Each structure stands twice: as structure tokens, then as C-alpha cells.
C-alpha positions in Angstrom: -1.3 -26.5 55.0 -2.6 -28.3 51.9 -6.1 -27.3 52.6 -5.2 -23.7 52.9 -3.2 -23.6 49.7 -5.6 -25.7 47.7 -8.5 -23.3 48.7 -6.5 -20.2 47.7 -4.6 -21.4 44.7 -6.0 -24.5 43.1 -8.2 -22.5 40.8 -6.8 -19.2 41.1 -10.8 -11.8 47.5 -14.2 -8.9 49.8 -15.7 -9.3 53.1 -19.1 -8.4 51.7 -21.1 -10.0 48.9 -21.0 -9.4 45.2 -23.2 -6.3 45.1 -21.2 -4.5 42.5 -22.9 -4.1 39.1 -21.1 -6.0 36.3 -20.4 -3.7 33.4 -20.0 -6.4 30.7 -19.1 -10.0 30.1 -16.6 -8.9 27.6 -15.5 -5.3 27.5 -12.4 -4.8 25.2 -11.5 -1.4 26.8 -11.4 -2.9 30.2 -9.5 -6.0 29.0 -6.9 -4.0 27.1 -6.4 -1.7 30.0 -5.9 -4.5 32.4 -3.5 -6.4 30.1 -1.4 -3.2 29.5 -1.2 -2.5 33.3 -0.2 -6.0 34.3 2.1 -6.7 31.4 4.5 -4.0 32.8 4.8 -5.9 36.1 8.1 -7.9 36.0 8.6 -8.3 39.8 6.3 -8.1 42.7 6.4 -8.5 46.4 3.6 -8.2 49.0 2.4 -9.3 52.4 -1.0 -10.9 52.7 -3.7 -11.8 55.1 -5.9 -14.9 54.4 -9.3 -15.2 56.0 -11.1 -18.5 55.8 -14.8 -18.0 56.5 -16.7 -21.2 57.3 -20.4 -21.6 58.0 -19.6 -23.8 61.0 -17.4 -21.2 62.7 -18.4 -17.9 64.1 -15.1 -16.3 63.4 -12.8 -16.6 60.3 -9.6 -18.6 60.5 -6.8 -16.1 60.0 -3.3 -16.7 58.6 -0.7 -14.3 57.3 2.3 -14.5 55.0 4.3 -12.9 52.2 5.3 -13.6 48.7 7.7 -12.6 46.0 7.3 -13.0 42.3 9.5 -12.7 39.2 8.2 -13.0 35.6 11.5 -13.5 33.8 12.8 -15.9 34.9 9.5 -17.4 36.3 10.0 -17.6 40.1 7.6 -17.5 43.0 8.1 -17.7 46.7 4.8 -18.0 48.6 5.2 -18.3 52.3 2.9 -18.4 55.3 4.4 -16.9 58.5 1.5 -17.1 60.9 0.2 -19.2 62.6 2.3 -21.8 60.8 5.5 -21.4 58.7 5.3 -23.2 55.3 4.6 -22.6 51.7 6.2 -23.3 48.3 9.0 -22.1 46.0 9.2 -22.2 42.2 12.7 -21.5 40.8 14.8 -22.7 37.9 11.8 -24.8 36.7 11.7 -26.8 39.9 9.2 -26.6 42.7 9.9 -27.1 46.4 8.0 -27.2 49.6 8.9 -24.7 52.3 8.9 -25.8 55.9 9.9 -23.1 58.4 11.8 -21.4 55.6 13.7 -24.5 54.6 13.1 -25.8 51.1 12.5 -29.5 50.4 11.9 -31.2 47.1 8.2 -31.5 46.1 7.6 -35.1 45.5 4.1 -34.8 44.0 2.6 -32.7 41.2 0.5 -30.9 43.9 3.0 -28.1 44.4 3.8 -27.8 40.7 0.1 -27.4 39.8 -0.2 -24.7 42.5 2.8 -22.9 41.2 1.5 -22.9 37.6 -1.9 -21.6 38.8 -0.3 -18.9 40.9 1.9 -17.8 38.0 -1.2 -17.3 35.9 -2.9 -15.2 38.5 0.2 -13.0 39.4 0.7 -12.2 35.7 -3.1 -11.7 35.4 -3.0 -13.6 32.2 -6.6 -12.8 30.9 -6.1 -14.7 27.7 -5.3 -17.9 29.6 -7.9 -17.2 32.3 -10.6 -16.7 29.8 -10.2 -20.3 28.6 -11.5 -21.5 31.9 -13.7 -18.6 33.2 -16.3 -16.2 32.0 -14.9 -12.8 32.7 -17.4 -10.2 34.1 -16.1 -6.7 34.7 -17.4 -4.3 37.3 -16.1 -1.0 38.6 -12.9 -1.7 40.4 -12.6 -5.4 39.6 -13.5 -8.6 37.8 -15.6 -11.7 38.5 -14.4 -15.0 37.2 -17.1 -17.6 36.8 -16.1 -21.1 35.8 -17.3 -22.1 32.4 -17.7 -25.7 33.6 -19.2 -26.6 36.9 -16.5 -27.5 39.4 -16.8 -28.6 43.0 -14.0 -26.5 44.4 -15.2 -23.0 43.6 -18.3 -21.2 42.4 -16.9 -17.8 41.7 -13.6 -15.9 42.1 -13.7 -12.1 42.4 -10.7 -9.8 42.1 -10.5 -6.2 43.3 -7.8 -3.9 42.0 -5.9 -1.6 44.3 -7.2 2.0 44.2 -3.7 3.2 45.1 -1.8 1.2 42.6 -3.5 0.1 39.4 -0.8 -2.6 38.8 -1.6 -4.4 42.1 -4.4 -6.5 43.4 -6.2 -5.3 46.5 -7.9 -8.6 47.4 -9.3 -11.9 46.0 -12.4 -13.7 47.2 -13.0 -17.4 46.4 -16.6 -18.6 46.9 -17.2 -22.3 47.5 -20.4 -24.3 47.2 -22.3 -24.3 50.6 -21.4 -20.8 51.6 -17.8 -21.0 52.7 -15.3 -18.5 51.2 -11.7 -17.4 51.4 -10.4 -13.9 51.2 -6.9 -12.9 50.4 -6.0 -9.3 51.3 -2.8 -7.9 49.9 -0.8 -5.4 52.0 2.1 -3.1 51.0 2.5 -4.4 47.5 5.8 -3.4 45.8 5.7 -3.2 42.0 8.9 -4.0 40.1 11.3 -4.0 43.1 14.8 -5.4 42.9 14.4 -8.8 44.6 17.4 -10.4 46.3 18.5 -13.5 44.6 18.4 -15.4 47.9 14.6 -15.0 47.9 14.5 -17.8 45.3 17.4 -19.9 46.5 
């Protein structure tokens, strides 16, 4: 499980390459529009499909799951349901591991770091993201290129949903050597009333 979550969330899309034309490294209109759209998202829930593409394998490794998110208070439940059942939960300032739906204390900073990164991406905090990445806009999405060379990822690309401007359609994370991971979000619900037990 750690390998999957690290790949997806450690730095936190796109089955094709990055053929879209970037419109600007810094476009205030794009930035302000994105900030306005995502600042209005207080709760979010979605299903997702994760595809891990590796140069050594002919077919991608597929896993599926679901997540729920609340901005105030800051809460996240990220859960894989297929082919394994695990994930993590952030609630009341504490982070837990999930194993087959049962929460267990997270003994290491690993899960806490993941939760912090995930919170930044789900709120799409461009001001915070811009501290680490060069932001390059294109029609329908954004490239995030690390300002400092890191070994985990070379580029992150985010596509916005064409059906709901407050939702992400997919995220692609490119690694050195040609491997990449794609997260495809399905049936996103913006500002739903989330049951309290989701975060208990």
C-alpha cells in the first residue's frame, strides 16, 4: 500500500502525453479563476481509479477507491477498495491508517505527511503549491513542474472536469524513467452533506 500512496500523494493525472499547449507560466486570469472556483468547495466526495503504468509491465496496475473531504474542519478519508482495502483518515488533527475499513493509529509521520499533501491538493491551494512548483497553464488544466529537482516526480499534470469546474477530472504523475501514475476521478460530488461517521 505504501508504494501506491507514496506515488500518488507524496508530492501531490492523462493516458496520453503532454501535447497540450501551455498558455503561460503565470496567467493571473487563470489563477484567479481557479482560486475562486475551488475556494467555494467546502466538502467533496468522489470515487477514483488509479492506474500505475510501468515500463516493465505491458498492462497498468489498476486499483480503485473512494474519498471524502471536508475543509472546515480539515478532514479526509482516502480509501482503496480494490484489489486491497486500506488507506488513511485525517480527523480532529489526528491521522490514522485504515485497514479493511478499521482505523488504527498512525505511528509514523508517513501518514501525516500524506494527509497534509492531500489537503493541499484537494483545496487546490495555488499559493502554497507555487512555492514548490512552477505553474504552467493550458486549456483545461495545469502542469506543475518542481522548482528543485526531485527523484520522486518530474511533472504533475491536473485536468479540470468539463462537467463541473469545481472538480478535478484526473491527475497524472510522471516519474523519472518513464513510469507514471494516473488518478481518474468519477462521480465527484461538490459540497455534499457528509455523514459524520465518514470521519469517525
